[in-house]
N, CA, C and O atoms as a Maestro MAE file, in Angstrom:
{
 s_m_m2io_version
 :::
 2.0.0
}

f_m_ct {
 s_m_title
 :::
 protein
 m_atom[244] {
  # First column is atom index #
  i_m_mmod_type
  r_m_x_coord
  r_m_y_coord
  r_m_z_coord
  i_m_residue_number
  s_m_chain_name
  s_m_pdb_residue_name
  s_m_pdb_atom_name
  i_m_atomic_number
  :::
  1 25 17.535 4.089 -11.469 1 A "UNK " " N  " 7
  2 3 16.399 4.517 -11.798 1 A "UNK " " CA " 6
  3 2 16.015 4.324 -13.305 1 A "UNK " " C  " 6
  4 15 14.833 4.421 -13.637 1 A "UNK " " O  " 8
  5 25 17.082 4.029 -14.301 2 A "UNK " " N  " 7
  6 3 16.506 3.929 -15.589 2 A "UNK " " CA " 6
  7 2 16.079 2.320 -15.858 2 A "UNK " " C  " 6
  8 15 15.601 1.993 -16.945 2 A "UNK " " O  " 8
  9 25 16.266 1.462 -14.904 3 A "UNK " " N  " 7
  10 3 16.169 -0.345 -14.193 3 A "UNK " " CA " 6
  11 2 14.483 0.207 -14.387 3 A "UNK " " C  " 6
  12 15 13.835 0.139 -15.431 3 A "UNK " " O  " 8
  13 25 14.061 0.701 -13.202 4 A "UNK " " N  " 7
  14 3 13.056 0.750 -12.154 4 A "UNK " " CA " 6
  15 2 12.047 1.356 -13.574 4 A "UNK " " C  " 6
  16 15 10.993 0.839 -13.944 4 A "UNK " " O  " 8
  17 25 12.624 2.400 -14.106 5 A "UNK " " N  " 7
  18 3 11.638 3.502 -15.113 5 A "UNK " " CA " 6
  19 2 10.882 2.230 -16.265 5 A "UNK " " C  " 6
  20 15 9.670 2.207 -16.477 5 A "UNK " " O  " 8
  21 25 11.670 1.445 -16.775 6 A "UNK " " N  " 7
  22 3 11.603 0.317 -17.794 6 A "UNK " " CA " 6
  23 2 11.314 -0.924 -17.426 6 A "UNK " " C  " 6
  24 15 11.424 -1.812 -18.271 6 A "UNK " " O  " 8
  25 25 10.850 -1.270 -15.972 7 A "UNK " " N  " 7
  26 3 10.966 -2.631 -15.430 7 A "UNK " " CA " 6
  27 2 9.982 -3.690 -16.199 7 A "UNK " " C  " 6
  28 15 10.292 -4.843 -16.497 7 A "UNK " " O  " 8
  29 25 8.726 -3.048 -16.457 8 A "UNK " " N  " 7
  30 3 7.729 -3.885 -17.096 8 A "UNK " " CA " 6
  31 2 8.238 -4.174 -18.476 8 A "UNK " " C  " 6
  32 15 7.505 -4.927 -19.116 8 A "UNK " " O  " 8
  33 25 9.658 -3.624 -19.279 9 A "UNK " " N  " 7
  34 3 10.089 -4.110 -20.346 9 A "UNK " " CA " 6
  35 2 11.309 -5.207 -20.261 9 A "UNK " " C  " 6
  36 15 11.922 -5.766 -21.171 9 A "UNK " " O  " 8
  37 25 11.410 -5.289 -19.121 10 A "UNK " " N  " 7
  38 3 12.364 -6.494 -18.743 10 A "UNK " " CA " 6
  39 2 12.907 -7.548 -19.492 10 A "UNK " " C  " 6
  40 15 14.077 -7.735 -19.825 10 A "UNK " " O  " 8
  41 25 11.530 -8.454 -19.793 11 A "UNK " " N  " 7
  42 3 11.632 -9.419 -20.698 11 A "UNK " " CA " 6
  43 2 12.280 -9.187 -22.263 11 A "UNK " " C  " 6
  44 15 12.946 -10.019 -22.877 11 A "UNK " " O  " 8
  45 25 11.919 -7.900 -22.707 12 A "UNK " " N  " 7
  46 3 12.312 -7.227 -24.108 12 A "UNK " " CA " 6
  47 2 13.840 -6.987 -23.955 12 A "UNK " " C  " 6
  48 15 14.648 -7.175 -24.864 12 A "UNK " " O  " 8
  49 25 14.191 -6.489 -22.525 13 A "UNK " " N  " 7
  50 3 15.733 -6.164 -22.843 13 A "UNK " " CA " 6
  51 2 16.595 -6.931 -22.359 13 A "UNK " " C  " 6
  52 15 17.797 -6.690 -22.243 13 A "UNK " " O  " 8
  53 25 15.812 -8.254 -21.937 14 A "UNK " " N  " 7
  54 3 17.036 -9.335 -21.853 14 A "UNK " " CA " 6
  55 2 17.609 -10.195 -22.673 14 A "UNK " " C  " 6
  56 15 18.593 -10.930 -22.592 14 A "UNK " " O  " 8
  57 25 16.693 -9.935 -23.602 15 A "UNK " " N  " 7
  58 3 17.258 -10.514 -24.979 15 A "UNK " " CA " 6
  59 2 18.376 -9.983 -25.629 15 A "UNK " " C  " 6
  60 15 18.968 -10.598 -26.516 15 A "UNK " " O  " 8
  61 25 18.765 -8.637 -25.149 16 A "UNK " " N  " 7
  62 3 20.137 -7.883 -25.646 16 A "UNK " " CA " 6
  63 2 21.086 -8.017 -24.595 16 A "UNK " " C  " 6
  64 15 21.199 -8.159 -23.377 16 A "UNK " " O  " 8
  65 25 21.835 -7.880 -25.873 17 A "UNK " " N  " 7
  66 3 23.308 -7.975 -25.605 17 A "UNK " " CA " 6
  67 2 23.524 -6.527 -24.369 17 A "UNK " " C  " 6
  68 15 23.323 -5.346 -24.650 17 A "UNK " " O  " 8
  69 25 24.039 -7.141 -22.821 18 A "UNK " " N  " 7
  70 3 24.814 -6.335 -22.114 18 A "UNK " " CA " 6
  71 2 24.939 -4.875 -22.594 18 A "UNK " " C  " 6
  72 15 24.265 -3.967 -22.109 18 A "UNK " " O  " 8
  73 25 25.761 -4.722 -23.487 19 A "UNK " " N  " 7
  74 3 26.123 -3.280 -23.551 19 A "UNK " " CA " 6
  75 2 25.271 -2.362 -24.345 19 A "UNK " " C  " 6
  76 15 25.316 -1.132 -24.354 19 A "UNK " " O  " 8
  77 25 24.345 -3.296 -25.133 20 A "UNK " " N  " 7
  78 3 23.342 -2.600 -25.821 20 A "UNK " " CA " 6
  79 2 22.298 -2.343 -24.815 20 A "UNK " " C  " 6
  80 15 21.889 -1.185 -24.739 20 A "UNK " " O  " 8
  81 25 21.780 -3.269 -24.001 21 A "UNK " " N  " 7
  82 3 20.667 -2.901 -23.551 21 A "UNK " " CA " 6
  83 2 21.415 -1.351 -22.284 21 A "UNK " " C  " 6
  84 15 20.864 -0.252 -22.229 21 A "UNK " " O  " 8
  85 25 22.301 -1.609 -21.706 22 A "UNK " " N  " 7
  86 3 22.682 -0.197 -21.198 22 A "UNK " " CA " 6
  87 2 22.424 1.164 -21.625 22 A "UNK " " C  " 6
  88 15 21.942 2.069 -20.944 22 A "UNK " " O  " 8
  89 25 23.009 1.221 -23.498 23 A "UNK " " N  " 7
  90 3 23.087 2.091 -24.310 23 A "UNK " " CA " 6
  91 2 21.629 2.092 -24.185 23 A "UNK " " C  " 6
  92 15 21.111 3.021 -23.565 23 A "UNK " " O  " 8
  93 25 21.035 1.341 -24.599 24 A "UNK " " N  " 7
  94 3 19.667 1.795 -25.272 24 A "UNK " " CA " 6
  95 2 18.605 2.158 -23.684 24 A "UNK " " C  " 6
  96 15 17.738 3.022 -23.812 24 A "UNK " " O  " 8
  97 25 18.704 1.711 -22.792 25 A "UNK " " N  " 7
  98 3 18.283 2.246 -21.566 25 A "UNK " " CA " 6
  99 2 18.469 3.819 -21.391 25 A "UNK " " C  " 6
  100 15 17.755 4.674 -20.867 25 A "UNK " " O  " 8
  101 25 19.618 3.867 -21.989 26 A "UNK " " N  " 7
  102 3 20.070 5.040 -21.652 26 A "UNK " " CA " 6
  103 2 19.334 6.509 -22.293 26 A "UNK " " C  " 6
  104 15 18.952 7.558 -21.774 26 A "UNK " " O  " 8
  105 25 19.366 5.935 -23.783 27 A "UNK " " N  " 7
  106 3 18.639 6.439 -24.979 27 A "UNK " " CA " 6
  107 2 17.035 6.359 -24.554 27 A "UNK " " C  " 6
  108 15 16.428 7.429 -24.607 27 A "UNK " " O  " 8
  109 25 16.420 5.369 -24.204 28 A "UNK " " N  " 7
  110 3 14.708 5.411 -23.695 28 A "UNK " " CA " 6
  111 2 14.621 6.448 -22.651 28 A "UNK " " C  " 6
  112 15 13.655 7.201 -22.777 28 A "UNK " " O  " 8
  113 25 15.435 6.674 -21.608 29 A "UNK " " N  " 7
  114 3 15.500 7.600 -20.688 29 A "UNK " " CA " 6
  115 2 15.115 8.623 -21.285 29 A "UNK " " C  " 6
  116 15 14.023 9.180 -21.177 29 A "UNK " " O  " 8
  117 25 16.093 8.935 -22.005 30 A "UNK " " N  " 7
  118 3 16.474 10.428 -22.451 30 A "UNK " " CA " 6
  119 2 15.021 10.797 -23.693 30 A "UNK " " C  " 6
  120 15 14.531 11.926 -23.715 30 A "UNK " " O  " 8
  121 25 14.579 9.835 -24.496 31 A "UNK " " N  " 7
  122 3 12.999 9.680 -25.065 31 A "UNK " " CA " 6
  123 2 12.092 10.038 -24.322 31 A "UNK " " C  " 6
  124 15 11.574 11.152 -24.404 31 A "UNK " " O  " 8
  125 25 11.710 9.016 -23.357 32 A "UNK " " N  " 7
  126 3 10.827 9.342 -22.277 32 A "UNK " " CA " 6
  127 2 10.756 10.664 -21.831 32 A "UNK " " C  " 6
  128 15 9.752 11.311 -22.128 32 A "UNK " " O  " 8
  129 25 11.655 11.188 -21.162 33 A "UNK " " N  " 7
  130 3 12.102 12.149 -20.369 33 A "UNK " " CA " 6
  131 2 11.455 13.754 -20.973 33 A "UNK " " C  " 6
  132 15 10.672 14.614 -20.570 33 A "UNK " " O  " 8
  133 25 12.372 13.498 -22.232 34 A "UNK " " N  " 7
  134 3 12.950 14.633 -23.166 34 A "UNK " " CA " 6
  135 2 11.826 14.851 -24.352 34 A "UNK " " C  " 6
  136 15 11.448 15.973 -24.689 34 A "UNK " " O  " 8
  137 25 11.281 13.474 -25.013 35 A "UNK " " N  " 7
  138 3 10.562 13.798 -26.378 35 A "UNK " " CA " 6
  139 2 9.084 13.451 -26.328 35 A "UNK " " C  " 6
  140 15 8.451 13.207 -27.356 35 A "UNK " " O  " 8
  141 25 8.498 13.432 -25.011 36 A "UNK " " N  " 7
  142 3 7.095 13.253 -24.837 36 A "UNK " " CA " 6
  143 2 6.649 11.998 -25.672 36 A "UNK " " C  " 6
  144 15 5.832 12.074 -26.589 36 A "UNK " " O  " 8
  145 25 7.261 10.842 -25.269 37 A "UNK " " N  " 7
  146 3 7.003 9.483 -26.016 37 A "UNK " " CA " 6
  147 2 6.281 8.804 -24.915 37 A "UNK " " C  " 6
  148 15 6.262 9.225 -23.758 37 A "UNK " " O  " 8
  149 25 5.729 7.807 -25.304 38 A "UNK " " N  " 7
  150 3 5.178 6.566 -24.230 38 A "UNK " " CA " 6
  151 2 6.246 5.858 -23.799 38 A "UNK " " C  " 6
  152 15 7.181 5.664 -24.576 38 A "UNK " " O  " 8
  153 25 6.273 5.366 -22.504 39 A "UNK " " N  " 7
  154 3 7.422 4.224 -22.279 39 A "UNK " " CA " 6
  155 2 7.564 2.990 -23.460 39 A "UNK " " C  " 6
  156 15 8.659 2.683 -23.932 39 A "UNK " " O  " 8
  157 25 6.270 2.329 -23.861 40 A "UNK " " N  " 7
  158 3 7.044 1.701 -24.989 40 A "UNK " " CA " 6
  159 2 7.767 2.337 -26.299 40 A "UNK " " C  " 6
  160 15 8.745 1.884 -26.894 40 A "UNK " " O  " 8
  161 25 7.079 3.418 -26.564 41 A "UNK " " N  " 7
  162 3 7.818 3.735 -27.936 41 A "UNK " " CA " 6
  163 2 9.243 4.286 -27.363 41 A "UNK " " C  " 6
  164 15 10.248 3.935 -27.981 41 A "UNK " " O  " 8
  165 25 9.378 5.034 -26.348 42 A "UNK " " N  " 7
  166 3 10.942 5.460 -26.004 42 A "UNK " " CA " 6
  167 2 11.802 3.963 -25.596 42 A "UNK " " C  " 6
  168 15 13.020 4.139 -25.597 42 A "UNK " " O  " 8
  169 25 11.454 2.818 -25.320 43 A "UNK " " N  " 7
  170 3 12.228 2.081 -24.985 43 A "UNK " " CA " 6
  171 2 12.403 0.740 -26.358 43 A "UNK " " C  " 6
  172 15 13.184 -0.208 -26.434 43 A "UNK " " O  " 8
  173 25 11.359 1.186 -27.245 44 A "UNK " " N  " 7
  174 3 11.877 0.632 -28.642 44 A "UNK " " CA " 6
  175 2 12.570 1.732 -29.445 44 A "UNK " " C  " 6
  176 15 13.055 1.278 -30.482 44 A "UNK " " O  " 8
  177 25 12.716 2.730 -29.317 45 A "UNK " " N  " 7
  178 3 13.472 3.832 -29.993 45 A "UNK " " CA " 6
  179 2 14.955 3.707 -29.620 45 A "UNK " " C  " 6
  180 15 15.987 3.839 -30.279 45 A "UNK " " O  " 8
  181 25 14.655 3.346 -28.071 46 A "UNK " " N  " 7
  182 3 16.093 3.492 -27.705 46 A "UNK " " CA " 6
  183 2 16.991 2.075 -28.149 46 A "UNK " " C  " 6
  184 15 18.174 2.179 -28.473 46 A "UNK " " O  " 8
  185 25 16.426 1.016 -28.129 47 A "UNK " " N  " 7
  186 3 16.873 -0.173 -28.472 47 A "UNK " " CA " 6
  187 2 17.495 0.207 -30.122 47 A "UNK " " C  " 6
  188 15 18.716 0.269 -30.265 47 A "UNK " " O  " 8
  189 25 16.740 0.405 -31.101 48 A "UNK " " N  " 7
  190 3 16.687 0.772 -31.854 48 A "UNK " " CA " 6
  191 2 18.010 1.594 -32.373 48 A "UNK " " C  " 6
  192 15 18.673 1.213 -33.338 48 A "UNK " " O  " 8
  193 25 18.324 2.832 -31.569 49 A "UNK " " N  " 7
  194 3 19.644 3.490 -31.700 49 A "UNK " " CA " 6
  195 2 20.640 3.000 -31.314 49 A "UNK " " C  " 6
  196 15 21.652 2.918 -32.010 49 A "UNK " " O  " 8
  197 25 20.569 2.686 -30.427 50 A "UNK " " N  " 7
  198 3 21.664 1.547 -29.647 50 A "UNK " " CA " 6
  199 2 22.210 0.554 -30.419 50 A "UNK " " C  " 6
  200 15 23.426 0.371 -30.381 50 A "UNK " " O  " 8
  201 25 21.136 -0.452 -31.465 51 A "UNK " " N  " 7
  202 3 21.833 -1.142 -32.151 51 A "UNK " " CA " 6
  203 2 21.984 -0.519 -33.809 51 A "UNK " " C  " 6
  204 15 22.618 -1.162 -34.646 51 A "UNK " " O  " 8
  205 25 21.532 0.374 -34.035 52 A "UNK " " N  " 7
  206 3 22.508 0.976 -35.235 52 A "UNK " " CA " 6
  207 2 23.438 1.752 -34.890 52 A "UNK " " C  " 6
  208 15 24.135 2.098 -35.843 52 A "UNK " " O  " 8
  209 25 23.770 2.220 -33.784 53 A "UNK " " N  " 7
  210 3 24.935 2.638 -33.294 53 A "UNK " " CA " 6
  211 2 25.815 1.406 -33.318 53 A "UNK " " C  " 6
  212 15 26.657 1.269 -34.206 53 A "UNK " " O  " 8
  213 25 25.693 0.775 -32.648 54 A "UNK " " N  " 7
  214 3 27.033 -0.381 -32.462 54 A "UNK " " CA " 6
  215 2 26.865 -1.039 -34.364 54 A "UNK " " C  " 6
  216 15 27.845 -1.679 -34.745 54 A "UNK " " O  " 8
  217 25 26.001 -0.908 -35.135 55 A "UNK " " N  " 7
  218 3 26.199 -1.617 -36.523 55 A "UNK " " CA " 6
  219 2 27.136 -0.304 -36.897 55 A "UNK " " C  " 6
  220 15 28.296 -0.522 -37.248 55 A "UNK " " O  " 8
  221 25 26.808 0.611 -36.850 56 A "UNK " " N  " 7
  222 3 27.942 1.924 -37.824 56 A "UNK " " CA " 6
  223 2 29.204 1.432 -36.855 56 A "UNK " " C  " 6
  224 15 30.254 1.199 -37.454 56 A "UNK " " O  " 8
  225 25 29.196 1.271 -35.559 57 A "UNK " " N  " 7
  226 3 30.805 1.481 -35.245 57 A "UNK " " CA " 6
  227 2 31.496 -0.014 -35.382 57 A "UNK " " C  " 6
  228 15 32.705 -0.138 -35.186 57 A "UNK " " O  " 8
  229 25 30.743 -1.036 -35.696 58 A "UNK " " N  " 7
  230 3 31.505 -2.363 -36.377 58 A "UNK " " CA " 6
  231 2 31.806 -2.469 -37.735 58 A "UNK " " C  " 6
  232 15 32.666 -3.260 -38.123 58 A "UNK " " O  " 8
  233 25 31.136 -1.696 -38.550 59 A "UNK " " N  " 7
  234 3 31.110 -1.508 -39.803 59 A "UNK " " CA " 6
  235 2 32.504 -0.181 -40.133 59 A "UNK " " C  " 6
  236 15 33.117 -0.034 -41.191 59 A "UNK " " O  " 8
  237 25 32.622 0.380 -39.224 60 A "UNK " " N  " 7
  238 3 33.556 1.727 -39.183 60 A "UNK " " CA " 6
  239 2 34.658 0.874 -38.394 60 A "UNK " " C  " 6
  240 15 35.834 0.671 -38.694 60 A "UNK " " O  " 8
  241 25 34.207 0.610 -37.726 61 A "UNK " " N  " 7
  242 3 35.825 0.356 -36.575 61 A "UNK " " CA " 6
  243 2 36.583 -1.276 -36.925 61 A "UNK " " C  " 6
  244 15 37.595 -1.629 -36.319 61 A "UNK " " O  " 8
  :::
 }
 m_bond[243] {
  # First column is bond index #
  i_m_from
  i_m_to
  i_m_order
  :::
  1 1 2 1
  2 2 3 1
  3 3 4 2
  4 3 5 1
  5 5 6 1
  6 6 7 1
  7 7 8 2
  8 7 9 1
  9 9 10 1
  10 10 11 1
  11 11 12 2
  12 11 13 1
  13 13 14 1
  14 14 15 1
  15 15 16 2
  16 15 17 1
  17 17 18 1
  18 18 19 1
  19 19 20 2
  20 19 21 1
  21 21 22 1
  22 22 23 1
  23 23 24 2
  24 23 25 1
  25 25 26 1
  26 26 27 1
  27 27 28 2
  28 27 29 1
  29 29 30 1
  30 30 31 1
  31 31 32 2
  32 31 33 1
  33 33 34 1
  34 34 35 1
  35 35 36 2
  36 35 37 1
  37 37 38 1
  38 38 39 1
  39 39 40 2
  40 39 41 1
  41 41 42 1
  42 42 43 1
  43 43 44 2
  44 43 45 1
  45 45 46 1
  46 46 47 1
  47 47 48 2
  48 47 49 1
  49 49 50 1
  50 50 51 1
  51 51 52 2
  52 51 53 1
  53 53 54 1
  54 54 55 1
  55 55 56 2
  56 55 57 1
  57 57 58 1
  58 58 59 1
  59 59 60 2
  60 59 61 1
  61 61 62 1
  62 62 63 1
  63 63 64 2
  64 63 65 1
  65 65 66 1
  66 66 67 1
  67 67 68 2
  68 67 69 1
  69 69 70 1
  70 70 71 1
  71 71 72 2
  72 71 73 1
  73 73 74 1
  74 74 75 1
  75 75 76 2
  76 75 77 1
  77 77 78 1
  78 78 79 1
  79 79 80 2
  80 79 81 1
  81 81 82 1
  82 82 83 1
  83 83 84 2
  84 83 85 1
  85 85 86 1
  86 86 87 1
  87 87 88 2
  88 87 89 1
  89 89 90 1
  90 90 91 1
  91 91 92 2
  92 91 93 1
  93 93 94 1
  94 94 95 1
  95 95 96 2
  96 95 97 1
  97 97 98 1
  98 98 99 1
  99 99 100 2
  100 99 101 1
  101 101 102 1
  102 102 103 1
  103 103 104 2
  104 103 105 1
  105 105 106 1
  106 106 107 1
  107 107 108 2
  108 107 109 1
  109 109 110 1
  110 110 111 1
  111 111 112 2
  112 111 113 1
  113 113 114 1
  114 114 115 1
  115 115 116 2
  116 115 117 1
  117 117 118 1
  118 118 119 1
  119 119 120 2
  120 119 121 1
  121 121 122 1
  122 122 123 1
  123 123 124 2
  124 123 125 1
  125 125 126 1
  126 126 127 1
  127 127 128 2
  128 127 129 1
  129 129 130 1
  130 130 131 1
  131 131 132 2
  132 131 133 1
  133 133 134 1
  134 134 135 1
  135 135 136 2
  136 135 137 1
  137 137 138 1
  138 138 139 1
  139 139 140 2
  140 139 141 1
  141 141 142 1
  142 142 143 1
  143 143 144 2
  144 143 145 1
  145 145 146 1
  146 146 147 1
  147 147 148 2
  148 147 149 1
  149 149 150 1
  150 150 151 1
  151 151 152 2
  152 151 153 1
  153 153 154 1
  154 154 155 1
  155 155 156 2
  156 155 157 1
  157 157 158 1
  158 158 159 1
  159 159 160 2
  160 159 161 1
  161 161 162 1
  162 162 163 1
  163 163 164 2
  164 163 165 1
  165 165 166 1
  166 166 167 1
  167 167 168 2
  168 167 169 1
  169 169 170 1
  170 170 171 1
  171 171 172 2
  172 171 173 1
  173 173 174 1
  174 174 175 1
  175 175 176 2
  176 175 177 1
  177 177 178 1
  178 178 179 1
  179 179 180 2
  180 179 181 1
  181 181 182 1
  182 182 183 1
  183 183 184 2
  184 183 185 1
  185 185 186 1
  186 186 187 1
  187 187 188 2
  188 187 189 1
  189 189 190 1
  190 190 191 1
  191 191 192 2
  192 191 193 1
  193 193 194 1
  194 194 195 1
  195 195 196 2
  196 195 197 1
  197 197 198 1
  198 198 199 1
  199 199 200 2
  200 199 201 1
  201 201 202 1
  202 202 203 1
  203 203 204 2
  204 203 205 1
  205 205 206 1
  206 206 207 1
  207 207 208 2
  208 207 209 1
  209 209 210 1
  210 210 211 1
  211 211 212 2
  212 211 213 1
  213 213 214 1
  214 214 215 1
  215 215 216 2
  216 215 217 1
  217 217 218 1
  218 218 219 1
  219 219 220 2
  220 219 221 1
  221 221 222 1
  222 222 223 1
  223 223 224 2
  224 223 225 1
  225 225 226 1
  226 226 227 1
  227 227 228 2
  228 227 229 1
  229 229 230 1
  230 230 231 1
  231 231 232 2
  232 231 233 1
  233 233 234 1
  234 234 235 1
  235 235 236 2
  236 235 237 1
  237 237 238 1
  238 238 239 1
  239 239 240 2
  240 239 241 1
  241 241 242 1
  242 242 243 1
  243 243 244 2
  :::
 }
}
């Protein structure tokens, strides 16, 4: 379902690492369904959150 919801943004998602993409889709779905965001805003916020989380893990891990 997550992939279908953001199928218009597949090109944007394809440039991401597979793990980042999965987490970004999870966050984007949450933003879209629960935070009253547009799909575009939700996908961008999801990507940013996933990338920031990965950087923090890389730095601390």
